[in-house]
C-alpha positions as CSV (number, residue, x, y, z in Angstrom):
1,X,0.0,0.0,0.0
2,X,1.4,3.4,-0.9
3,X,2.6,5.6,2.0
4,X,-0.1,8.3,1.6
5,X,-2.9,5.7,1.6
6,X,-1.4,3.9,4.6
7,X,-1.3,7.2,6.5
8,X,-4.9,8.0,5.6
9,X,-6.0,4.5,6.7
10,X,-4.3,4.8,10.1
11,X,-5.9,8.2,10.6
12,X,-9.3,6.9,9.8
13,X,-8.9,3.9,12.1
14,X,-7.8,6.2,15.0
15,X,-10.8,8.3,14.4
16,X,-13.1,5.3,14.4
17,X,-11.5,4.0,17.7
18,X,-11.9,7.4,19.3
19,X,-15.5,7.6,18.3
20,X,-16.1,4.1,19.8
21,X,-14.2,4.8,23.1
22,X,-15.4,8.1,24.7
23,X,-13.2,7.5,27.7
24,X,-10.1,7.7,25.5
25,X,-11.4,10.7,23.6
26,X,-11.8,12.5,26.9
27,X,-8.0,12.3,27.4
28,X,-7.2,13.7,24.0
29,X,-6.3,17.4,23.6
30,X,-9.5,19.4,23.2
31,X,-10.1,22.5,21.0
32,X,-10.7,25.6,23.0
33,X,-12.2,29.1,22.3
34,X,-10.6,32.2,23.7
35,X,-12.7,35.0,25.2
36,X,-11.9,37.3,22.2
37,X,-14.1,35.1,20.0
38,X,-17.0,34.9,22.4
39,X,-19.9,37.3,21.9
40,X,-23.4,37.8,23.6
41,X,-26.1,35.6,22.1
42,X,-23.8,32.6,21.4
43,X,-25.3,29.3,22.5
44,X,-23.7,26.1,23.6
45,X,-23.9,23.4,26.3
46,X,-22.4,22.3,29.5
47,X,-21.8,18.9,31.1
48,X,-22.5,17.8,34.6
49,X,-23.9,14.8,36.6
50,X,-27.3,15.2,38.3
51,X,-27.5,11.5,39.4
52,X,-25.2,8.6,39.2
53,X,-21.9,9.0,37.3
54,X,-22.9,9.8,33.7
55,X,-22.5,13.4,32.6
56,X,-25.5,15.0,31.0
57,X,-26.0,18.1,28.8
58,X,-27.6,21.4,29.8
59,X,-27.9,24.4,27.5
60,X,-26.2,27.7,27.9
61,X,-26.6,31.1,26.3
62,X,-23.9,33.8,26.5
63,X,-25.2,36.9,28.2
64,X,-22.0,39.0,28.1
65,X,-18.2,38.8,28.3
66,X,-16.8,41.0,31.1
67,X,-13.1,41.9,30.8
68,X,-11.0,42.9,33.7
69,X,-13.3,41.7,36.6
70,X,-10.0,41.4,38.5
71,X,-6.4,41.9,37.6
72,X,-5.7,39.5,34.8
73,X,-9.1,37.9,35.1
74,X,-12.2,37.9,32.8
75,X,-15.6,36.5,33.1
76,X,-18.1,34.9,30.7
77,X,-21.7,35.4,31.9
78,X,-24.2,32.7,30.8
79,X,-27.8,31.7,31.4
80,X,-28.3,28.0,31.9
81,X,-31.3,25.8,31.2
82,X,-32.3,22.1,31.2
83,X,-31.7,19.4,33.8
84,X,-34.0,21.3,36.2
85,X,-31.6,24.2,36.5
86,X,-34.5,26.6,36.0
87,X,-35.8,25.3,39.3
88,X,-32.6,24.8,41.2
89,X,-30.4,27.6,39.8
90,X,-26.6,27.0,39.6
91,X,-25.9,24.1,41.9
92,X,-23.0,24.0,44.4
93,X,-21.1,21.0,43.2
94,X,-21.3,22.0,39.6
95,X,-18.1,24.0,40.0
96,X,-15.9,23.0,37.1
97,X,-18.7,21.9,34.7
98,X,-17.2,22.4,31.3
99,X,-18.9,24.8,28.9
100,X,-18.7,24.4,25.1
101,X,-19.6,26.6,22.1
102,X,-19.4,25.0,18.6
103,X,-17.8,22.0,20.2
104,X,-14.9,24.1,21.6
105,X,-14.2,24.4,25.4
106,X,-14.6,27.9,26.6
107,X,-14.1,27.3,30.4
108,X,-15.6,26.1,33.6
109,X,-18.9,27.1,35.3
110,X,-17.6,28.5,38.6
111,X,-19.3,31.6,40.1
112,X,-22.5,33.4,40.6
113,X,-24.6,35.5,43.0
114,X,-26.5,34.5,46.2
115,X,-30.3,34.1,46.2
116,X,-30.7,33.7,42.4
117,X,-34.1,33.6,40.8
118,X,-32.7,32.6,37.4
119,X,-29.8,30.2,36.6
120,X,-27.3,32.9,35.7
121,X,-23.7,32.0,36.4
122,X,-20.2,32.9,35.5
123,X,-17.6,30.9,33.6
124,X,-13.8,31.0,34.3
125,X,-12.1,31.0,30.8
126,X,-10.1,27.9,30.1
127,X,-7.0,29.8,29.1
128,X,-6.9,31.4,32.6
129,X,-7.2,28.0,34.2
130,X,-4.4,26.6,32.2
131,X,-2.1,29.6,32.8
132,X,-2.5,29.6,36.5
133,X,-2.6,25.8,37.2
134,X,0.4,25.0,35.1
135,X,2.6,27.7,36.8
136,X,5.4,26.2,38.9
137,X,5.1,26.3,42.7
138,X,6.6,29.2,44.5
139,X,10.0,28.4,46.0
140,X,9.1,29.7,49.5
141,X,6.4,28.0,51.5
142,X,4.3,29.5,54.3
143,X,6.2,29.9,57.6
144,X,4.7,30.5,61.0
145,X,5.5,33.1,63.6
146,X,4.4,33.5,67.2
147,X,2.7,36.8,66.3
148,X,-0.6,35.2,65.9
149,X,-1.1,33.8,69.4
150,X,0.2,34.0,72.9
151,X,2.0,30.9,74.2
152,X,1.3,31.9,77.7
153,X,-2.3,30.9,77.1
154,X,-1.6,27.5,75.5
155,X,-2.9,25.6,78.5
156,X,-5.4,28.2,79.9
157,X,-8.8,26.7,80.6
158,X,-10.4,30.0,79.8
159,X,-9.0,29.9,76.3
160,X,-8.4,26.3,75.1
161,X,-5.4,25.6,72.8
162,X,-7.4,25.1,69.7
163,X,-9.2,28.5,70.0
164,X,-5.9,30.2,69.4
165,X,-5.9,29.1,65.8
166,X,-9.4,30.1,64.7
167,X,-9.9,32.6,61.9
168,X,-10.1,36.2,63.2
169,X,-13.5,36.8,61.6
170,X,-15.6,34.0,60.0
171,X,-18.8,36.0,59.5
172,X,-20.4,35.6,56.2
173,X,-20.6,38.6,53.9
174,X,-24.1,39.9,53.3
175,X,-23.2,41.9,50.2
176,X,-24.6,40.9,46.8
177,X,-21.2,40.4,45.3
178,X,-20.0,38.0,42.6
179,X,-18.5,35.0,44.3
180,X,-17.3,31.5,43.5
181,X,-19.9,28.7,43.7
182,X,-19.4,27.3,47.1
183,X,-18.1,23.7,47.3
184,X,-20.2,21.3,49.4
185,X,-18.0,19.8,52.1
186,X,-19.9,16.6,52.7
187,X,-20.0,14.9,56.1
188,X,-22.0,12.3,57.9
189,X,-25.1,13.5,59.9
190,X,-23.2,14.9,62.9
191,X,-24.5,15.1,66.5
192,X,-25.2,18.6,67.7
193,X,-22.0,19.0,69.7
194,X,-19.8,17.5,66.9
195,X,-21.5,19.9,64.4
196,X,-20.7,22.9,66.5
197,X,-17.1,21.8,66.8
198,X,-16.8,21.2,63.0
199,X,-18.2,24.6,62.3
200,X,-15.9,26.3,64.8
201,X,-12.7,24.5,64.0
202,X,-12.6,24.1,60.3
203,X,-10.7,27.1,58.8
204,X,-12.1,29.4,56.2
205,X,-12.3,28.3,52.5
206,X,-14.6,28.2,49.6
207,X,-16.9,25.6,51.0
208,X,-19.8,25.0,53.3
209,X,-20.8,22.0,55.5
210,X,-23.4,19.8,54.0
211,X,-24.4,16.9,56.2
212,X,-25.9,13.7,54.9
213,X,-23.0,11.6,53.5
214,X,-21.9,8.4,55.3
215,X,-20.7,6.4,52.3
216,X,-17.3,4.9,51.8
217,X,-15.4,4.1,48.6
218,X,-15.0,0.5,49.9
219,X,-17.3,-1.8,48.0
220,X,-18.9,0.8,45.9
221,X,-20.4,-0.7,42.8
222,X,-18.3,-0.1,39.7
223,X,-15.8,1.9,41.7
224,X,-12.7,0.6,40.0
225,X,-14.2,1.0,36.5
226,X,-15.1,4.6,37.1
227,X,-12.9,7.2,35.4
228,X,-12.7,11.0,35.0
229,X,-14.1,12.7,32.0
230,X,-15.4,16.2,31.3
231,X,-18.5,16.8,33.4
232,X,-17.9,13.8,35.8
233,X,-17.8,14.3,39.5
234,X,-14.5,15.1,41.2
235,X,-14.3,14.2,44.9
236,X,-11.6,15.8,47.0
237,X,-11.4,13.5,50.0
238,X,-10.2,15.0,53.3
239,X,-11.0,12.0,55.5
240,X,-11.6,8.4,54.5
241,X,-12.0,5.1,56.4
242,X,-14.8,4.6,59.0
243,X,-16.0,8.1,58.2
244,X,-15.8,10.2,55.0
245,X,-15.4,13.9,54.7
246,X,-14.9,15.4,51.3
247,X,-15.8,18.1,48.8
248,X,-17.6,17.5,45.5
249,X,-17.0,19.5,42.3
250,X,-16.9,18.7,38.6
251,X,-14.2,17.8,36.1
252,X,-13.6,20.5,33.5
253,X,-11.1,18.6,31.3
254,X,-8.8,15.6,31.2
255,X,-5.5,15.9,29.4
256,X,-3.4,12.8,29.7
257,X,-2.8,12.4,33.4
258,X,-3.9,15.9,34.3
259,X,-7.4,16.6,35.6
260,X,-8.8,20.2,35.6
261,X,-11.7,21.0,37.8
262,X,-13.7,23.5,40.0
263,X,-12.9,26.7,38.1
264,X,-12.0,28.4,41.4
265,X,-10.1,27.6,44.5
266,X,-11.2,25.0,47.1
267,X,-9.0,25.5,50.2
268,X,-7.0,28.4,48.8
269,X,-3.8,26.5,49.6
270,X,-1.2,25.5,47.0
271,X,1.4,22.6,47.1
272,X,-1.2,20.1,48.2
273,X,-1.7,16.3,47.6
274,X,-5.4,15.9,48.4
275,X,-6.8,12.4,47.7
276,X,-8.7,12.6,44.4
277,X,-11.6,10.2,43.9
278,X,-14.2,9.5,41.3
279,X,-17.7,9.8,42.8
280,X,-21.4,9.1,42.4
281,X,-24.0,11.8,42.7
282,X,-27.0,10.7,44.9
283,X,-29.3,13.7,44.3
284,X,-29.3,17.5,43.7
285,X,-30.9,19.1,46.8
286,X,-32.8,22.2,45.5
287,X,-32.9,25.2,47.8
288,X,-34.0,28.8,47.5
289,X,-30.8,29.9,49.2
290,X,-28.2,27.4,47.8
291,X,-28.9,24.2,45.9
292,X,-26.2,21.5,46.2
293,X,-25.2,18.0,45.3
294,X,-25.0,15.1,47.6
295,X,-22.4,12.5,46.6
296,X,-20.3,9.6,47.7
297,X,-16.7,8.8,46.7
298,X,-16.0,5.7,44.6
299,X,-12.3,5.0,43.8
300,X,-9.1,6.8,44.5
301,X,-7.4,7.8,41.2
302,X,-4.6,10.2,42.3
303,X,-4.1,13.5,44.0
304,X,-5.0,17.2,43.6
305,X,-1.7,19.0,43.5
306,X,-2.7,22.6,42.7
307,X,-5.4,24.7,44.4
308,X,-5.5,28.2,42.9
309,X,-7.9,31.0,42.2
310,X,-8.9,29.6,38.8
311,X,-9.3,26.0,39.8
312,X,-7.7,22.8,40.9
313,X,-5.4,20.5,39.1
314,X,-5.2,16.7,39.8
315,X,-2.7,14.2,38.6
316,X,-3.9,10.6,38.0
317,X,-1.6,8.1,39.7
318,X,-0.1,10.7,42.1
319,X,0.2,9.5,45.7
320,X,-1.8,11.6,48.1
321,X,-0.6,12.9,51.4
322,X,-2.5,11.4,54.3
323,X,-1.8,10.4,57.9
324,X,-3.3,7.3,59.5
325,X,-5.5,8.0,62.6
326,X,-6.7,5.5,65.1
327,X,-9.4,6.3,67.6
328,X,-10.1,3.8,70.5
329,X,-13.0,4.3,72.8
330,X,-13.7,2.5,76.1
331,X,-17.0,3.0,77.7
332,X,-18.2,0.8,80.6
333,X,-15.8,-2.0,79.6
334,X,-17.0,-2.0,75.9
335,X,-14.3,-1.1,73.5
336,X,-14.4,0.0,69.8
337,X,-11.6,1.1,67.5
338,X,-12.0,3.2,64.4
339,X,-9.5,3.8,61.6
340,X,-9.2,6.8,59.4
341,X,-6.8,8.5,56.9
342,X,-6.7,12.2,57.2
343,X,-5.5,14.6,54.6
344,X,-2.0,15.8,55.7
345,X,-1.6,19.6,55.5
346,X,-0.1,22.1,57.9
347,X,-3.3,24.2,58.3
348,X,-6.1,21.5,58.0
349,X,-5.0,18.2,59.6
350,X,-5.5,19.5,63.1
351,X,-9.0,20.6,62.6
352,X,-10.0,17.6,60.6
353,X,-8.6,15.2,63.2
354,X,-10.5,17.0,66.0
355,X,-13.7,16.8,64.1
356,X,-13.3,13.1,63.4
357,X,-12.4,12.4,67.1
358,X,-15.4,14.4,68.3
359,X,-17.9,12.6,66.0
360,X,-16.4,9.2,66.9
361,X,-16.7,9.9,70.6
362,X,-20.3,11.2,70.1
363,X,-21.5,8.3,67.9
364,X,-20.0,5.4,69.8
365,X,-19.0,6.8,73.2
366,X,-22.4,8.3,73.9
367,X,-20.8,11.3,75.5
368,X,-23.5,13.3,77.4
369,X,-23.3,16.5,79.3
370,X,-23.0,14.6,82.6
371,X,-20.1,12.4,81.5
372,X,-16.3,12.6,82.0
373,X,-13.8,11.7,79.4
374,X,-10.2,10.9,79.8
375,X,-8.1,11.3,76.6
376,X,-4.6,10.6,75.4
377,X,-3.2,11.8,72.1
378,X,0.0,10.1,70.8
379,X,1.4,11.6,67.7
380,X,4.5,10.2,66.0
381,X,6.5,12.6,63.8
382,X,9.1,11.9,61.2
383,X,12.6,12.1,62.7
384,X,11.6,10.2,65.8
385,X,9.9,13.0,67.8
386,X,6.7,12.3,69.6
387,X,3.9,14.1,71.4
388,X,2.2,12.4,74.3
389,X,-0.7,14.5,75.6
390,X,-3.0,13.2,78.4
391,X,-5.9,15.1,80.1
392,X,-9.5,14.8,81.3
393,X,-12.6,16.9,80.7
394,X,-16.0,16.7,82.4
395,X,-19.5,18.2,82.0
396,X,-21.2,20.0,79.2
397,X,-18.0,21.3,77.7
398,X,-16.0,18.1,77.8
399,X,-16.3,17.4,74.1
400,X,-15.3,20.9,72.9
401,X,-12.4,20.9,75.4
402,X,-11.1,17.7,74.0
403,X,-11.4,18.9,70.4
404,X,-9.7,22.2,71.2
405,X,-6.8,20.4,72.9
406,X,-6.3,18.0,70.0
407,X,-6.6,20.6,67.2
408,X,-4.3,23.0,69.1
409,X,-1.6,20.5,69.9
410,X,-1.5,19.3,66.3
411,X,-1.6,22.8,64.8
412,X,1.2,24.2,67.0
413,X,3.5,21.3,66.2
414,X,2.7,21.1,62.4
415,X,3.0,24.9,61.8
416,X,5.7,26.5,63.9
417,X,8.7,28.8,63.4
418,X,11.3,26.1,64.0
419,X,10.7,22.9,62.1
420,X,7.7,21.7,60.1
421,X,6.9,18.4,61.8
422,X,5.4,15.7,59.6
423,X,3.0,13.4,61.5
424,X,3.3,9.7,60.7
425,X,0.5,8.5,62.9
426,X,-2.1,9.8,65.3
427,X,-3.5,7.5,68.0
428,X,-6.2,8.6,70.4
429,X,-7.5,6.7,73.4
430,X,-10.8,7.7,75.1
431,X,-12.1,6.4,78.4
432,X,-15.7,7.5,79.0
433,X,-17.2,7.5,82.5
434,X,-21.0,7.9,82.9
435,X,-20.8,10.5,85.7
436,X,-19.7,14.1,85.7
437,X,-16.6,14.4,87.9
438,X,-16.2,18.2,87.4
439,X,-15.6,20.4,90.5
440,X,-15.1,24.1,90.8
441,X,-12.9,25.8,93.4
442,X,-15.7,27.4,95.5
443,X,-13.8,29.1,98.4
444,X,-10.3,29.1,100.0
445,X,-9.3,29.9,103.6
446,X,-5.8,29.8,105.1
447,X,-5.1,29.1,108.7
448,X,-2.5,31.8,109.0
449,X,-2.2,34.9,106.8
450,X,1.2,35.8,108.2
451,X,4.0,33.3,107.9
452,X,7.7,33.4,108.5
453,X,10.4,32.2,106.0
454,X,10.8,28.5,106.4
455,X,7.2,28.1,107.7
456,X,4.2,26.5,106.2
457,X,1.0,27.7,104.5
458,X,-2.1,25.6,105.1
459,X,-5.0,26.2,102.8
460,X,-8.5,24.7,103.2
461,X,-10.1,24.5,99.7
462,X,-13.9,23.9,99.3
463,X,-14.8,22.2,96.0
464,X,-18.3,22.5,94.6
465,X,-18.7,19.2,92.8
466,X,-21.3,18.8,90.0
467,X,-23.0,15.6,91.2
468,X,-21.9,15.3,94.8
469,X,-21.7,17.3,98.0
470,X,-19.1,20.0,98.6
471,X,-15.8,18.5,99.4
472,X,-13.0,20.1,101.6
473,X,-9.4,19.5,100.6
474,X,-6.4,20.6,102.7
475,X,-3.2,21.6,100.8
476,X,0.1,22.5,102.5
477,X,2.9,24.6,101.0
478,X,6.4,24.9,102.5
479,X,7.6,28.5,102.5
480,X,11.3,28.9,101.4
481,X,13.7,30.1,104.1
482,X,15.2,32.6,101.7
483,X,12.0,34.2,100.5
484,X,11.8,38.0,100.5
485,X,9.6,39.4,103.3
486,X,6.5,41.5,102.4
487,X,3.0,41.2,101.0
488,X,2.7,38.2,98.6
489,X,-0.2,36.6,96.6
490,X,-1.1,33.0,97.2
491,X,-2.7,31.6,94.0
492,X,-4.9,28.6,94.5
493,X,-5.8,27.0,91.1
494,X,-6.3,23.9,89.0
495,X,-3.5,22.1,87.4
496,X,-4.0,23.5,83.9
497,X,-4.0,27.1,85.2
498,X,-0.8,26.4,87.1
499,X,0.9,25.2,83.9
500,X,-0.2,28.4,82.2
501,X,1.3,30.5,85.0
502,X,4.6,28.7,84.7
503,X,4.7,29.7,81.0
504,X,3.8,33.3,81.9
505,X,6.6,33.5,84.5
506,X,9.3,32.1,82.2
507,X,10.7,33.9,79.2
508,X,12.3,30.6,78.2
509,X,8.9,28.9,78.0
510,X,7.0,31.9,76.7
511,X,9.5,32.1,73.7
512,X,10.8,28.5,73.1
513,X,14.0,28.3,71.2
514,X,13.6,25.0,69.4
515,X,11.0,22.4,68.5
516,X,11.9,20.1,71.4
517,X,11.2,22.9,73.9
518,X,8.0,23.7,72.2
519,X,6.8,20.1,72.5
520,X,7.7,20.2,76.2
521,X,5.8,23.5,76.7
522,X,2.5,22.3,75.3
523,X,2.5,19.0,77.2
524,X,0.6,19.3,80.5
525,X,2.7,18.9,83.6
526,X,0.0,18.8,86.3
527,X,-3.0,16.5,86.5
528,X,-6.7,17.5,85.9
529,X,-7.5,16.6,89.5
530,X,-4.9,18.7,91.2
531,X,-5.4,21.7,93.4
532,X,-2.2,23.8,93.3
533,X,-0.9,26.4,95.8
534,X,1.5,28.9,94.2
535,X,3.5,31.5,96.1
536,X,5.3,34.0,93.8
537,X,8.4,35.9,94.9
538,X,10.7,38.4,93.2
539,X,13.8,36.8,91.9
540,X,16.0,39.9,92.4
541,X,16.7,39.6,88.7
542,X,15.4,41.0,85.5
543,X,14.3,39.9,82.0
544,X,15.3,41.7,78.9
545,X,13.3,40.6,75.9
546,X,13.5,36.8,75.9
547,X,16.7,36.6,78.1
548,X,16.6,36.0,81.9
549,X,19.1,37.4,84.3
550,X,18.2,35.8,87.7
551,X,19.6,36.5,91.2
552,X,21.5,39.7,90.3
553,X,23.1,42.0,92.8
554,X,21.6,45.4,93.3
555,X,24.4,47.2,91.4
556,X,23.8,45.0,88.3
557,X,20.0,45.6,88.5
558,X,20.7,49.4,88.6
559,X,22.8,49.3,85.5
560,X,20.3,47.2,83.6
561,X,17.4,49.4,84.7
562,X,18.9,52.4,82.8
563,X,16.4,54.3,80.6
564,X,18.0,53.1,77.4
565,X,17.1,49.5,78.2
566,X,13.7,49.0,76.5
567,X,12.2,45.6,77.3
568,X,13.1,45.4,80.9
569,X,10.8,43.6,83.3
570,X,11.1,42.1,86.8
571,X,11.8,38.4,87.1
572,X,9.7,36.2,89.4
573,X,9.6,32.6,90.4
574,X,7.0,30.5,92.3
575,X,7.1,27.8,94.8
576,X,4.2,25.4,94.6
577,X,2.6,22.3,96.0
578,X,-0.4,20.3,94.8
579,X,-2.9,17.8,96.1
580,X,-4.6,15.4,93.7
581,X,-8.4,14.9,94.0
582,X,-10.7,12.4,92.3
583,X,-12.3,15.3,90.4
584,X,-11.6,17.3,87.2
585,X,-10.9,20.6,88.9
586,X,-11.2,24.1,87.6
587,X,-11.1,27.6,89.1
588,X,-8.7,30.1,90.6
589,X,-8.6,32.1,93.8
590,X,-6.0,34.7,95.1
591,X,-5.3,35.1,98.8
592,X,-3.0,37.8,100.3
593,X,-0.2,36.4,102.4
594,X,2.2,38.5,104.6
595,X,5.7,37.1,104.9
596,X,7.3,38.3,108.1
597,X,11.0,39.3,108.3
598,X,13.1,37.0,110.4
599,X,13.6,39.7,113.0
600,X,9.8,40.1,113.6
């Protein structure tokens, strides 16, 4: 056969095979249309899934092309119809739905306005998706500083650890502004407490919590056969295993091993490796406020590696970044263990782990407002470092206290100024008791308000217990023989408050110098049941910035106290003694104590 005829035959055969194999056709390069060629009145179609896995067509008409909606950004405004969109409006979960005119891809359905009466939406041009998503990663990655929170409050019961990392303002804007279609973040039907924790802990992003998913990829019918194609569901899985948390969007295009989707950002965080799954749509839930898709993941196919303002980019076959998490619950001698894989990321792992732990404890542990829970977090990091954090919480705030402790401990270790710790495993053990063992320090009396150096302070502490009568506990504190005479303050407090005061009084702890010191600072030293007496005394030294100069002679203090010395402050230390009780103690009281001089 002559060479020209052979070439023509091969081309015809390839065209025939492509027509018979739409999955292969989806991976071929696709013709695109730039915004310069798009004019109002043009008609075309889009692809999305309304139920199951098969993309279906809906119609679109171009309303206008708006140039310069943001620096370097343009928008194509379209009116959609068909597939019930006249009833539901643009649906959350359709983000990324490809839009075609004359068979050429123009971009991804991606944004709109709140409270729509008509299915009017915006399209991110495909050229802008390509340009942004294929740009190389920046060389420098985010680094933490201590400017965002106060280490002296790490263990304060009034401000739990996790609350230090919440967004400054999470209030929703009420302005009628153009905004990306929100991504449904699908979770199981949470208990009331776990829901509040999820809402308070999860950081800001272009998503909203949509409860109602409890499915797992394991055993899903046709999971392995499912593949990505334009218009098919794209599931970004943040938690898998015995519970699933993930976001649903739509595939814009597939080019070889690259999967384009969403048309806008998801988490707003680049350099990621989010597990990328195919998915099945259960139903579109219509709403006057915001319609959205309910979906279940099917099969893991790779990882989303870019998350930028014009969309997300996934790579088929790429290994995602996750950390195994085990939750063990013991309640009245009955034990259960749950296993999860949590998306590993410096700003999200902590909050996801706390949400998962709270829901596990609520669902199986039956944690009620009159319960007490003991918890122990064991985190193994690369390089051999470990965090072992044990505490107890009781009463109505037990669940939120646990979740704040877990999210805060993970957040401060994974995102710190010293060394980005990479967790290799998270193990959590819960022991749930059916009674509320919380107790508050109700009143304190001391037998003697005047004590000599070398003497003893005897405090009688009354505890107001939640489910029992008032208890009286006696705590004794030996007064140092070298203490300075004068008026002092005796602080009577719980163990966690005592740990927080230790941090406040030590510049070394308040400003740790390395990661090992940081791990030590956030690990509780006292026990939840302790009543602690603390007697503070001047150290006859000073602190300048983060440096401590203890036990200085008067001449040295006078030199350091010169006006040109800026960050000068007095240095204090405390002597303390504790008494362990069977309760989970909280509270603080301050009693004046006069230390007599030896000559009196």
